[in-house]
C-alpha positions in Angstrom: -47.5 29.7 -65.2 -46.7 26.7 -63.1 -46.7 27.1 -59.4 -43.6 26.1 -57.5 -44.9 22.6 -56.6 -45.6 21.8 -60.3 -42.2 23.0 -61.4 -40.5 20.9 -58.7 -42.4 17.8 -59.7 -41.6 18.1 -63.4 -37.9 18.7 -62.7 -37.8 15.7 -60.5 -39.3 13.5 -63.2 -36.8 14.7 -65.8 -33.9 14.0 -63.4 -35.2 10.5 -62.8 -35.4 9.8 -66.6 -31.9 11.1 -67.1 -30.5 9.0 -64.2 -32.3 6.0 -65.6 -30.7 6.4 -69.0 -27.2 6.6 -67.3 -28.0 3.6 -65.2 -29.2 1.6 -68.2 -26.1 2.6 -70.2 -23.9 1.6 -67.3 -25.6 -1.8 -66.9 -25.1 -2.5 -70.6 -21.5 -1.7 -70.4 -21.1 -4.0 -67.4 -22.8 -6.9 -69.2 -20.5 -6.5 -72.2 -17.4 -6.5 -70.0 -18.7 -9.5 -68.1 -19.2 -11.5 -71.4 -15.7 -10.5 -72.5 -14.3 -11.7 -69.2 -15.9 -15.0 -69.7 -14.4 -15.4 -73.2 -10.9 -14.4 -72.1 -10.9 -16.1 -68.6 -8.6 -19.2 -68.4 -10.5 -22.5 -67.8 -10.7 -23.9 -64.3 -10.3 -20.5 -62.4 -13.4 -19.8 -60.2 -14.9 -16.4 -60.1 -13.6 -14.0 -57.5 -15.5 -14.0 -54.2 -17.8 -11.1 -53.3 -16.1 -8.3 -51.4 -16.1 -8.8 -47.6 -17.2 -6.1 -45.1 -14.3 -4.4 -43.3 -13.3 -6.2 -40.1 -14.0 -4.6 -36.7 -10.9 -3.4 -34.8 -9.5 -6.1 -32.5 -10.2 -5.6 -28.8 -6.8 -5.0 -27.1 -5.5 -7.7 -24.7 -5.2 -6.7 -21.0 -1.6 -6.6 -20.0 -0.3 -6.9 -16.4 3.0 -5.0 -16.0 3.8 -4.4 -12.3 2.6 -4.8 -8.7 3.2 -2.7 -5.6 4.5 -3.3 -3.1 6.7 -6.1 -4.4 7.2 -7.5 -0.9 4.3 -8.4 1.4 3.5 -10.6 4.4 1.0 -13.4 5.0 0.5 -12.2 8.6 -2.8 -10.5 7.7 -4.9 -9.6 4.7 -2.8 -7.3 2.4 -3.9 -4.8 -0.3 -2.1 -4.7 -3.6 -1.9 -2.2 -6.5 -1.7 -3.6 -10.0 -0.5 -1.6 -13.0 -1.0 -2.5 -16.7 -2.7 -1.6 -20.0 -6.2 -2.2 -21.4 -7.4 -3.5 -18.0 -11.2 -4.0 -17.9 -13.7 -5.0 -15.2 -14.2 -8.7 -14.8 -10.6 -9.6 -14.7 -9.3 -11.8 -11.9 -5.8 -11.9 -10.3 -4.2 -15.3 -10.4 -1.7 -16.3 -7.7 0.7 -18.9 -9.0 2.4 -21.7 -7.0 2.5 -22.5 -4.2 -0.9 -20.8 -3.6 -2.5 -21.5 -7.0 -5.7 -19.6 -6.5 -7.6 -16.6 -7.8 -8.7 -13.4 -6.0 -11.1 -10.7 -7.2 -9.6 -7.7 -9.0 -11.1 -4.2 -8.9 -10.3 -2.3 -12.1 -10.7 1.5 -11.8 -9.4 2.4 -15.2 -7.4 0.8 -18.1 -4.1 1.3 -16.2 -4.9 0.8 -12.5 -6.4 -2.1 -10.6 -6.5 -3.3 -7.0 -6.8 -6.5 -5.1 -6.6 -7.8 -1.5 -4.7 -10.9 -0.6 -6.5 -13.3 1.8 -5.1 -13.8 5.3 -4.8 -17.6 4.9 -1.8 -17.8 2.6 0.0 -20.4 4.7 3.5 -21.7 4.2 5.6 -24.4 6.0 7.4 -23.2 9.1 10.9 -23.7 7.6 10.1 -21.5 4.5 11.0 -17.8 5.1 9.6 -16.4 1.9 8.2 -17.4 -1.5 8.1 -15.8 -4.9 4.7 -15.9 -6.5 3.9 -15.3 -10.1 0.9 -13.0 -10.6 -1.1 -13.0 -13.8 -4.6 -12.2 -15.0 -7.6 -14.3 -16.0 -10.8 -13.3 -17.8 -14.1 -15.1 -18.3 -14.7 -13.4 -21.6 -12.9 -11.2 -24.2 -9.3 -11.3 -25.2 -7.0 -13.5 -23.3 -4.9 -11.4 -20.8 -1.1 -11.4 -21.0 1.8 -10.3 -19.0 3.0 -11.3 -15.5 4.9 -10.0 -12.5 6.3 -11.4 -9.3 5.4 -10.8 -5.7 7.4 -12.0 -2.7 5.3 -13.2 0.3 7.1 -13.3 3.7 6.1 -16.2 5.9 5.5 -14.1 9.1 2.5 -16.3 10.0 4.9 -19.1 10.9 7.5 -16.8 12.6 6.6 -16.6 16.3 7.7 -13.3 17.8 7.0 -12.7 21.5 6.4 -9.0 21.9 4.3 -8.3 25.0 3.6 -9.9 28.4 1.2 -9.3 31.3 0.8 -11.1 34.6 -2.6 -12.0 35.9 -3.6 -10.1 39.1 -3.3 -13.3 41.2 0.3 -13.8 39.9 -0.4 -17.4 38.6 -0.5 -16.9 34.9 1.5 -15.0 32.3 -0.1 -13.9 29.1 2.3 -13.5 26.2 1.5 -12.1 22.7 2.9 -13.1 19.4 1.4 -10.7 16.8 2.6 -12.4 13.6 1.1 -15.8 14.5 -2.1 -14.4 16.0 -1.5 -16.0 19.3 -1.6 -15.2 23.0 0.0 -17.9 25.2 -1.1 -18.5 28.7 1.8 -19.7 30.8 1.3 -21.3 34.2 4.2 -19.9 36.2 4.2 -22.8 38.7 4.2 -25.7 36.3 5.4 -24.2 33.0 2.4 -25.5 31.1 1.4 -23.4 28.1 -2.0 -22.9 26.5 -2.6 -21.1 23.2 -5.6 -18.8 23.3 -8.0 -17.8 20.6 -7.5 -14.1 19.8 -7.9 -11.7 16.9 -5.6 -10.6 14.1 -2.2 -9.4 15.3 -2.5 -9.2 19.2 0.0 -6.4 20.1 -0.9 -4.9 23.5 -1.9 -6.7 26.7 -3.2 -5.5 30.1 -4.5 -7.1 33.2 -6.5 -5.5 36.0 -9.2 -5.9 38.7 -12.5 -4.2 38.2 -14.3 -2.3 40.9 -15.8 -5.5 42.1 -12.4 -7.2 42.5 -12.8 -9.5 39.4 -9.6 -10.1 37.4 -9.5 -9.4 33.6 -7.2 -9.6 30.6 -7.5 -7.2 27.7 -6.0 -7.9 24.3 -5.8 -5.1 21.6 -4.7 -5.8 18.0 -2.7 -4.4 15.2 -5.1 -5.6 12.4 -8.4 -6.4 14.1 -10.6 -3.5 15.1 -11.5 -4.9 18.5 -10.6 -5.0 22.2 -11.0 -8.6 23.4 -11.8 -8.9 27.1 -11.4 -12.2 29.1 -12.9 -12.7 32.6 -10.0 -14.6 34.3 -12.3 -16.0 37.0 -14.7 -17.5 34.5 -14.7 -21.4 34.0 -13.7 -20.9 30.3 -11.7 -18.2 28.6 -14.2 -16.7 26.2 -13.7 -13.2 24.9 -16.2 -10.4 24.9 -15.2 -8.1 22.1 -15.6 -4.3 22.3 -15.3 -2.0 19.3 -11.8 -0.5 19.1 -9.6 1.1 16.3 -7.1 -1.0 14.4 -3.4 -0.4 14.7 -3.3 -0.4 18.5 0.2 -0.6 20.0 -0.5 0.6 23.5 -3.1 -0.4 26.1 -3.5 0.9 29.7 -6.6 0.2 31.9 -8.1 2.0 34.8 -10.0 -1.0 36.3 -11.6 1.0 39.1 -13.2 3.5 36.7 -13.8 0.9 34.0 -11.9 2.7 31.2 -9.4 1.4 28.7 -6.9 3.8 27.0 -5.8 2.6 23.5 -2.9 4.2 21.6 -3.2 3.5 17.8 -0.9 4.5 15.0 -3.3 4.6 12.0 -4.8 8.0 12.9 -2.2 8.6 15.7 -4.8 9.0 18.5 -5.5 7.8 22.0 -9.1 6.6 22.6 -10.7 6.2 26.0 -13.2 3.3 25.9 -15.8 2.3 28.5 -15.2 -1.3 29.4 -18.9 -1.9 30.2 -20.3 -1.2 26.8 -17.4 -0.2 24.5 -18.6 3.4 24.2 -15.9 5.9 23.2 -15.6 8.6 25.9 -13.1 10.7 24.0 -10.5 10.6 21.3 -7.4 12.8 21.3 -4.8 13.3 18.6 -1.2 12.7 19.7 2.3 12.6 18.2 2.9 9.9 15.5 3.2 6.3 16.4 2.2 6.3 20.1 3.0 3.1 22.0 4.1 3.4 25.7 1.4 4.5 28.2 1.4 5.3 31.9 -1.2 6.7 34.2 -0.2 9.1 36.9 -2.7 10.9 39.1 -5.2 12.4 36.6 -2.8 12.4 33.6 -2.0 9.9 30.9 1.5 9.9 29.6 1.8 8.8 25.9 5.2 8.1 24.3 5.7 8.7 20.6 8.2 6.5 18.8 8.8 9.0 16.1 9.0 12.4 17.8 10.7 11.3 21.0 8.2 13.3 23.1 5.8 12.3 25.9 2.4 13.8 25.3 0.3 14.4 28.4 -3.5 14.0 28.3 -6.1 14.6 30.9 -7.7 11.2 31.6 -11.2 12.6 32.0 -11.5 14.4 28.7 -8.4 13.9 26.6 -7.3 17.5 26.9 -3.6 17.9 25.9 -1.0 19.6 28.1 2.5 20.7 27.2 4.6 17.7 26.1 7.6 16.4 28.1 10.8 16.2 26.2 14.5 16.6 27.1 15.7 20.1 26.6 19.2 21.7 26.5 20.7 21.5 29.9 18.9 18.3 31.0 21.3 16.4 33.3 22.8 13.3 31.7 24.3 10.9 34.3 26.6 8.3 32.8 27.4 7.3 29.2 29.2 9.0 26.4 26.7 11.9 26.0 27.1 13.2 29.6 29.3 16.1 28.5 26.8 17.2 25.8 23.8 18.2 27.9 23.8 21.8 26.5 23.6 20.5 22.9 20.5 18.4 23.5 18.0 19.1 20.7 15.2 16.8 21.8 14.3 13.2 22.8 14.5 9.7 21.4 11.7 7.2 21.3 10.2 6.3 24.7 10.4 2.5 24.8 8.5 2.1 28.1 6.8 4.3 30.7 6.1 3.4 34.3 4.7 5.5 37.1 5.5 5.4 40.8 2.9 6.6 43.2 5.2 6.6 46.2 8.0 8.6 44.5 5.7 10.8 42.5 7.6 10.3 39.3 7.4 8.5 36.0 10.3 6.4 34.6 11.0 6.2 30.9 13.4 3.9 29.0 14.9 5.3 25.9 18.2 5.9 24.0 18.5 9.1 25.9 18.4 12.8 25.1 19.1 13.5 21.4 22.3 15.4 21.1 22.4 17.7 18.1 25.1 19.7 16.2 28.1 20.4 18.4 31.6 21.8 17.9 33.3 18.5 18.8 31.4 16.7 16.0 30.2 14.0 18.5 27.8 12.1 16.3 26.8 8.9 18.0 24.4 10.0 20.7 22.7 6.8 21.6 23.0 6.5 25.4 20.4 3.9 26.5 19.1 4.2 30.0 16.2 5.3 32.2 15.0 8.9 32.6 13.0 10.4 35.5 10.0 12.6 34.5 8.2 15.1 36.7 4.8 15.4 35.2 3.7 18.2 37.6 6.5 20.4 36.2 6.3 18.7 32.7 10.0 18.2 32.5 12.7 15.5 32.2 14.5 15.6 35.6 17.5 13.6 34.5 18.6 10.7 32.3 20.6 7.8 33.8 22.6 6.5 30.9 24.2 3.1 30.7 26.4 3.8 27.7 25.6 0.5 25.9 22.6 -1.6 24.9 19.0 -0.7 24.3 16.7 -0.5 27.3 13.2 -1.8 26.6 10.8 -3.1 29.3 10.5 -1.8 32.9 9.1 -3.2 36.1 8.8 -1.4 39.4 8.6 -2.7 43.0 7.2 0.5 44.5 7.3 -0.8 48.1 10.9 -1.8 47.9 12.0 1.1 45.7 13.5 -1.1 43.1 13.3 -0.6 39.3 14.1 -3.4 36.8 15.1 -2.6 33.3 15.4 -5.1 30.4 18.2 -4.6 27.8 17.2 -6.4 24.6 20.5 -5.6 22.9 22.8 -7.0 25.6 20.6 -9.8 27.0 20.6 -8.4 30.5 18.3 -7.1 33.3 19.5 -4.2 35.3 18.4 -3.7 38.9 18.3 0.0 40.0 17.6 1.8 43.2 14.5 3.8 42.2 14.8 6.2 45.1 18.3 7.0 44.2 17.3 7.7 40.6 14.8 10.2 41.8 16.9 11.8 44.6 19.6 13.7 42.7 22.3 13.3 40.1 25.0 12.0 42.5 22.6 9.4 43.9 21.5 8.4 40.4 25.1 7.7 39.4 25.3 5.1 42.1 21.7 3.7 41.5 22.8 0.6 39.5 22.7 -2.3 42.0 23.2 -5.3 39.7 23.5 -6.4 36.0 22.0 -9.8 35.6 22.8 -11.8 32.4 20.0 -13.9 30.8 21.7 -16.8 29.2 20.0 -18.6 26.3 19.1 -22.3 26.7 21.8 -24.8 25.9 22.0 -25.6 22.2 20.8 -22.2 21.1 22.5 -21.3 17.8 25.0 -18.5 18.1 25.8 -15.6 15.7 29.5 -16.4 15.9 31.9 -18.6 17.9 31.4 -18.3 21.6 35.0 -17.4 22.2 34.5 -14.2 20.2 31.9 -12.9 22.7 32.4 -11.5 26.2 36.0 -10.4 25.4 37.7 -7.2 24.4 34.8 -5.1 25.7 32.2 -7.0 23.6 28.8 -8.2 24.7 28.6 -11.7 26.1 26.8 -14.8 24.8 23.7 -13.7 26.7 22.9 -11.3 23.9 21.1 -14.2 22.2 18.2 -14.1 24.7 16.6 -10.7 23.9 14.8 -9.7 27.1 12.0 -7.4 26.0 9.2 -7.3 28.6 9.1 -7.7 32.4 6.5 -8.6 35.0 6.8 -8.6 38.8 4.9 -11.0 41.0 2.4 -9.3 43.4 4.6 -10.1 46.4 7.7 -8.6 44.7 9.7 -11.8 45.2 9.8 -13.0 41.6 10.5 -11.2 38.3 9.5 -12.7 35.0 11.5 -11.9 31.9 10.2 -12.4 28.4 13.1 -13.5 26.1 12.1 -12.6 22.6 14.8 -14.4 20.6 14.7 -17.8 22.5 10.9 -18.0 23.0 11.3 -18.4 26.7 10.3 -16.8 30.0 13.0 -16.6 32.7 11.9 -16.9 36.3 14.2 -14.7 38.5 14.4 -14.7 42.3 14.7 -11.0 43.3 14.3 -11.3 47.1 17.9 -10.2 47.5 18.0 -7.9 44.5 18.9 -4.8 46.6 22.0 -6.6 47.7 22.9 -7.4 44.0 22.0 -11.1 44.4 19.1 -11.6 42.0 19.4 -15.0 40.3 17.7 -16.9 37.5 15.9 -20.0 38.8 14.7 -21.5 35.5 13.5 -20.7 32.0 10.1 -21.9 30.8 9.8 -22.5 27.1 6.8 -20.8 25.5 7.2 -21.5 21.8 9.8 -23.4 19.7 11.8 -21.0 17.5 14.4 -23.4 16.2 12.9 -24.2 12.8 13.6 -20.5 11.8 17.3 -20.6 12.7 18.9 -18.3 10.1 16.1 -15.7 10.2 16.2 -15.8 14.0 20.0 -15.2 14.0 19.4 -12.3 11.7 16.9 -10.9 14.3 19.5 -11.3 17.0 22.0 -9.4 14.9 19.5 -6.6 14.1 18.7 -5.9 17.8 22.0 -6.7 19.5 24.8 -4.4 20.5 27.8 -6.7 20.0 30.4 -4.0 20.4 28.7 -2.4 23.5 28.7 1.0 21.6 25.0 1.8 22.3 24.3 1.3 18.6 22.2 -1.4 16.8 20.1 -1.5 13.7 17.0 -1.2 16.0 18.5 1.8 17.7 18.0 3.9 14.5 15.2 1.9 12.9 12.7 0.7 15.6 11.3 -2.6 14.6 12.6 -1.8 11.1 10.7 1.5 10.9 11.6 5.1 11.6 13.3 6.5 14.6 13.2 10.3 14.5 16.3 12.3 13.6 20.0 12.1 14.3 23.1 14.2 14.0 25.4 11.8 12.3 26.9 10.2 9.2 30.5 11.6 9.5 30.4 13.1 6.0 28.4 15.1 5.3 27.6 15.5 9.0 24.2 17.1 9.6 20.8 16.3 11.0 19.1 13.5 9.1 15.8 11.8 9.5 15.9 8.1 10.2 14.2 6.5 7.3 12.1 3.3 7.4 13.8 0.1 6.4 10.4 -1.6 5.8 10.2 -2.7 2.2 13.6 -1.3 1.5 14.8 -4.5 -0.2 13.6 -3.2 -3.6 15.0 0.4 -3.5 18.8 0.5 -3.2 21.1 2.3 -2.9 21.0 3.3 0.7 21.9 6.4 2.8 22.3 10.0 1.7 24.6 10.3 -0.2 24.5 6.7 -1.4 27.2 4.6 0.3 25.9 1.0 0.0 24.3 -0.7 -3.0 22.7 -3.8 -1.5 21.3 -5.0 1.8 24.3 -7.4 2.1 26.7 -4.5 1.6 24.8 -2.5 4.1 24.8 -5.3 6.7 28.6 -5.6 6.3 29.3 -1.9 6.3 26.9 -0.7 9.0 27.2 -3.8 11.0 30.9 -3.3 11.3 30.6 0.4 12.0 28.0 -0.1 14.7 30.5 -2.3 16.6 33.4 0.1 15.9 34.7 -3.0 14.0 35.0 -4.9 17.4 34.8 -7.3 15.7 33.9 -7.0 12.0 30.9 -9.2 11.0 31.6 -12.7 9.7 30.2 -13.6 6.2 27.6 -15.8 8.0 26.5 -12.7 10.1 26.2 -10.6 7.0 24.1 -13.2 5.3 21.7 -13.7 8.2 21.3 -9.9 8.9 20.7 -9.2 5.2 18.1 -12.0 5.1 16.3 -10.6 8.2 16.3 -7.1 6.8 15.1 -8.2 3.4 12.0 -9.8 5.0 10.7 -6.6 6.6 7.7 -5.7 4.5 5.7 -2.5 4.4 2.6 -2.8 6.7 -0.8 -3.1 5.1 -2.3 0.2 4.2 -5.3 1.0 6.4 -6.7 3.6 4.0 -7.7 0.9 1.5 -11.2 -0.6 1.3 -12.3 -4.3 1.7 -11.5 -5.0 -1.9 -8.0 -3.5 -1.6 -8.9 -0.4 -3.6 -8.9 3.2 -2.3 -12.4 4.3 -1.2 -14.2 7.1 -3.0 -13.5 9.5 -0.1 -10.8 9.5 2.5 -11.0 11.5 5.7 -7.6 13.1 6.1 -5.9 13.2 9.6 -6.9 16.8 10.0 -10.5 16.0 9.3 -10.9 17.3 5.7 -12.2 15.0 2.9 -10.2 14.0 -0.1 -10.9 11.9 -3.2 -8.1 9.4 -4.1 -9.2 8.9 -7.7 -8.9 12.6 -8.4 -5.6 12.7 -6.5 -4.2 9.9 -8.6 -5.0 11.9 -11.8 -3.3 15.0 -10.3 -0.3 12.9 -9.2 0.3 11.5 -12.6 -0.6 14.7 -14.4 -0.8 18.3 -13.3 1.1 18.0 -10.0 4.1 16.4 -11.8 4.8 13.9 -9.0 5.3 10.8 -11.1 8.4 12.1 -12.8 10.4 11.5 -9.6 8.0 9.0 -7.9 6.9 6.6 -10.6 4.8 3.5 -9.8 4.8 0.8 -8.5 7.2 1.8 -5.7 7.1 5.5 -6.4 10.8 6.1 -6.4 13.4 6.3 -9.1 15.5 3.8 -7.1 13.1 1.0 -8.0 14.7 0.6 -11.4 18.4 -0.1 -12.0 18.4 2.4 -14.9 17.4 5.3 -12.7 18.9 4.4 -9.4 21.1 6.7 -7.4 19.9 10.0 -8.9 20.3 12.8 -6.4 18.1 15.8 -7.2 17.8 19.3 -5.8 14.1 20.2 -5.9 14.5 23.3 -3.9 13.5 21.9 -0.5 15.6 22.8 2.6 18.9 21.1 2.9 18.9 20.9 6.7 16.9 21.9 9.8 18.1 25.4 10.8 19.7 24.4 14.1 23.3 25.5 14.6 23.9 25.5 10.8 27.5 26.4 11.2 28.1 23.0 12.8 26.3 21.1 10.0 27.8 20.2 6.6 25.3 21.3 4.0 25.3 19.4 0.7 22.3 19.8 -1.6 20.5 16.9 -3.2 18.7 13.8 -2.1 17.2 10.7 -3.7 13.5 10.6 -4.2 12.2 8.3 -1.4 9.6 5.6 -2.0 6.1 6.8 -1.2 4.8 3.4 -0.3 3.7 3.5 3.3 4.1 7.3 3.6 0.9 7.4 5.6 2.9 6.1 8.6 6.2 8.1 8.1 7.2 11.1 10.2 8.9 13.5 9.6 9.3 13.8 5.8 12.2 15.0 3.6 15.8 14.0 4.2 16.2 17.2 6.2 13.2 16.4 8.3 11.8 19.9 7.8 8.3 18.5 7.0 7.3 17.7 10.5 10.0 19.2 12.7 10.6 22.9 13.4 13.2 24.8 15.4 12.4 26.8 18.5 15.2 28.6 20.3 18.0 26.0 20.5 16.0 22.8 20.1 13.6 20.9 17.9 9.9 20.9 18.3 7.0 19.2 16.5 5.9 21.6 13.9 3.3 19.4 12.3 1.7 16.0 13.0 0.5 15.8 9.4 3.8 16.3 7.4 2.2 15.5 4.0 0.0 18.6 4.5 3.0 20.6 5.5 4.9 19.4 2.4 2.1 20.6 0.0 1.2 23.9 1.6 4.4 25.4 3.2 6.4 27.8 1.0 10.0 26.5 0.6 8.9 22.8 1.1 6.7 22.6 -2.0 8.1 21.0 -5.1 6.7 19.7 -8.4 3.6 21.8 -9.2 2.0 21.5 -5.7 1.9 25.3 -5.3 -0.4 25.6 -8.4 -3.1 23.3 -6.9 -6.3 24.6 -5.4 -7.0 23.7 -1.7 -9.5 21.0 -2.9 -7.0 19.6 -5.3 -4.4 19.4 -2.5 -6.9 17.5 -0.4 -7.4 15.0 -3.2 -3.7 14.6 -3.7 -3.2 14.0 0.0 -6.0 11.4 0.0 -4.2 9.5 -2.8 -0.8 9.7 -1.1 -2.3 8.2 2.0 -3.5 5.2 0.0 -0.1 4.3 -1.4 
C-alpha cells in the first residue's frame, strides 16, 4: 500500500496532466477564434488595445467653506478658525488684496484648521475696514478650491486716547492709545508731544516715586505679556520689561514698597509683582473683568466691570475679604432712582476708584445702584454719579447721583477736599466738595460746586446741527469732547482733562474751583483724529447722552462689551443680562424677543429711545452709529497657541485641565451642542435661513428675584459662543453666574461655563450625560472659541 506521501504525489501529477489537457484545448480554441477574427475583420481597423489596469481613486480636493470670526482687527495678531472639507497638512491660507500674502495653516483634521493673522496688516488711515478674500494654497496634491471673506477693521490707524498719568514732578503727561500701540509724552508747559516706544496695546498707566525718590512710569498692556518700566530721571526713555500677564486693564503701584498690582481679564486675577525683579508675590482670583484699582491702608479695592462689585484684597498676601456692593436701602441722593433705594438688587460697573487718606473713604464712579423689579415698573435705572465707600465696614455709604451722563475718571485734591469727576457722555467735568460727600446725605445733596463744559476745538465735526443741541433739556455741543481721564498737578492748581473724542488735553485752572470758578485755559492737541471723521462721529454717538436721560450705548455695553444685568425692556419686563455687542454685526436679529433686524435699525430704534426721542436721530446719525458698532470686533482669543490653534491641554479658570480636541468632538457629537450653535459663529442667527428662532431648552426664564414683578416669557435665541471665554453671566436670564440671596443678587459663580454644564436646571443638550473629564474637555474647547 502506498503511504500518504506517495498517494498525494500521484494525485498531484494526475491533476496537473488533466489541467494541462484543459489548458491545451483552451489554447487551441483561442487560436481558432483568433484566425476567424482575422478573416472576418474589416480592413484598416487596428486591433483593440490591451486592457488597462483600473485607475486609482482621485484624491479629493481641499475645500475652504467658512471662517470664524468673520470680523477681526489689525490692532494685534489674531487667531482664526477655518472650516472645510478634505483639509490636509501642508495647506496655506492665502489673504487676498489688499494684503496679498500667505500665512501658515495648522490642519487638525479634514474639517478643521487654524491660522494666526500677523500684527502688521496695515491699511491707510482713511480706510475704516476692508473685506479680504481667503482661499487655500498647496505645494502638492490636488488644487484646493472654495473661498470665504473676512472683514479686517483698521484699528491700528484709529487713535483712541484711553488712559493718562502725570509724572511726579508735574511736567509731563503720559497718554495711552491702545489700538495704535502708542504712549504719548505731552510737555504740559509747551504742548510738545513725543511718541514713545511701547508694547502691544498699552492700556494702563501709573507713575510713582520709589523709596529712593526716583520717578517712574509703568505701562501695562492688553496684548503684550509685559510691564514696561521707564526711569523718568534717566537721560533717555528706555524701558525695562518685567514679566506680566496679558490682558491687563488696571495698574496700581506702591512705590515705597516696590510692588505693582495688575488687574487682568484673561484669567480674571490681580497679580502683585515686585518691581525690582518681576517676581510674582501673589495672584488672587477676582470678579470678571477687573479694571479700576485703589489702595487704602492695607487693602486693595478692585472694581469688576461685569458684576458691579468691588472686591477687597489684602495687599500683603492677596487674601479676599467680603466684597463691597450696593444693597437694598443704600441711600441714593439725587437722580431718578432716589425713591427706589429699597429695590436695589446690586451694583453697576465701577468706572474709577480713588481713595482719600484724610477722609478715610474711597470714591467710586458708576451708573449707580442697580434697581431691580419694582411695583412701579421703573425700568431705566442708570443714575450716573459718585459713591462713597467705607472699606472698614465694607459697605457703600451713599451714592450721589447726577441723573444724566456717564461719570468716568476721578481726581482728588485731598488737601483742599475737592473731587473732580469727568463725564464722558456730556462733555463736562463736575467739581464736588469731597468733605460734603462723606459727611451725610443732606450735605452730599449740596456737594456739587460747579459743572464745567469742555468745548471741542473750533472746526470739530458735529453729530447734528449746533442749534439742535443745548436746548429743550438736551446736552450741549460740548458732548463732542469726551472727557475720560483726569490728572491733578502736584500743587493742586491745575487739572488736566483727557478728551477722548477730540484727541486733546484741556488745561484747567482750578485755583478757584471751590467758588465754582474753574476755567479752561487751553487745549493741547495730542493726536489728529480728523481723517477718521465718520467713525469718530459714530464713537461720539455711542458714548454720548444727547437727551440727558442717563442712557447711552456705553451705559449698557461698556466699550461695546457686557455690562451686568438690568431690569428693563418694557415688554416683557424682567431682569436681562446685558449682552456683548462685540462681533454682533454678523448675528442679527437683536434683543429678546427680537425687535430689530439690523445694526442700522438698532441705531435708529435704540438711539431714539435712549434720548426719549428728544430728538430722534437723523439719518446721518444712524449711519455713523451703525458704522461704529459694526466695527467692534471680538477680541483675540488668549486660549489659542502661537499658530492660532488650540493647545493640546488648556488649564481651566478653576485649575482643572481640559483637552480642546476631545471637547470639539463632544461639542459636534455626543453633547449635541452644534445643533443650536453651529460653526463658524456658533449661533443659528449667523444664517438668514435659521435666524430669529426662539427656543425653550429648559433653562430658567428669569432670576428668582421678586418674580411677581417680572414678566416671564419662555424662549431665547441661541447666542454666539465666539468670545464666551470673556462673557459673564451666561444665559438670557443671567442664572449662570448670578444667584439670589435674600432680596438681592450675588455672584454665584465666577466661571459660568462650569455652572452651565454642572448645575441641574441649567444644563441643556446632553451635558448631563457627560463624565466629569468629558465636561472638562468640553469646557476647554468652549474657551478656545
